[in-house]
N, C-alpha and C positions, 0 to 999 in steps of 0.2 A: 578150528577156523569157523568164523561166523558166516551166515548166509550172504551177507553183504559182500564180503571178500570173495566168496565162491562165485557169486553172480558176476562180479567184475572180472574174475580170472577166466571164467568161461568165455566172456565176450572178448577179452584180450587174447586168449589163446586161439580162438576161432579167427579173429581178424588178422593176427600176425601169421597164423598158419596159412590163411588164404593168400596173403601177400608173398609168403615164401613160395607156395605152390605156383603162383602166377609167375614169379621170377624164374622158377625152374622151367615152367612151360615156355616162357618167351625167350629165355636166353640159353638154357642148358637142357633142352628137351631130350631125354634119353631114348625117345622112340623115333626120332628122325635126326638125320645128320645134316639136314638142310635148315637154312634160316627160316623162321616163321615169317610168313608174308605180312606185309604192312597192314592190310585190311583186317586180318585175323588178330594181329597185335593190337590194333586200335579197338576193335570190337571187344576183345577180352579185357583190355584196360578199362573200358567203360562199364563192362558187366560183371567183372570180377574183382579187379584191383581197387577201383574207386569205391565200390560198396564196402570193401574191406577197410578202407580208410575211414569211411563214415561210421562203421561198426566200432573201430578203434576209438574214434572220438566219442561216440555214444557210451562206450564202456568207461572211458575216463571221466566224462562229465555226468554219467549216470542218467541218460535219457533213453528210456525204453522206446519212445516213438521213433528215434533214429535207428534203433536196432531193428524195428519192424520194417522200416524203409529199406535198410540194407538187405534184410531177408527177402522182401518182395522183389527188389531190384536185381538181386543175384539169383533168384530162384529159377528162372527159365534155363539159363545156361548151366547152372549147377545141377539141375535134373538131367540135362543132356550129358554132362561129363560124368555124372554118377553112374550112368549106364555103360561107360567105357571100361574095357579091361586094362586099366592102367592106374597109376598112383593118382591121377587127376580125378578119380571118382571121389577123392577126399573133399573136393569142392562141395559136394552134396552134403557131406557131414558138417563142414564149417558153416554152410548156409543154415542148416537146421540148428546149429549151436547158436546162431544169432537169435533165432526165434526163442529158443530155450532161455537164453539169457534175458531177453526182453520180458518174457512171461515171469521169470523169477523176480525181475525188477518191479513189475507191477504188484506181484504178491507181497514183496517187502514194503512197498510204499503204502499198500492198503493196511498192512499190519501196524505200521508206525502211525497211521492216521487214527487208529482206534484208541 
């Protein structure tokens, strides 16, 4: 597998993983039997799900700048969830994967420019 495909797969895996985690958090949360409150739903939609959509788009169109935006956008709440004793700590991992994918894209574009 070449590095271009690997870079794209990292971004795709991270973004789709974040979307799935958010759906579990919002709709099928195994840690609570109550419905997630609307304000929490809205805030996590803005800070976790939408950056995942941006990262998905960035991976498909190969725009490292959008991956960095998704990383910075999701970083505060991803750090918060990374410190929880739950499956939602994986938001921290997916956020870092946006950064890794963006860095790999930059490296690939610099190699092709030479």
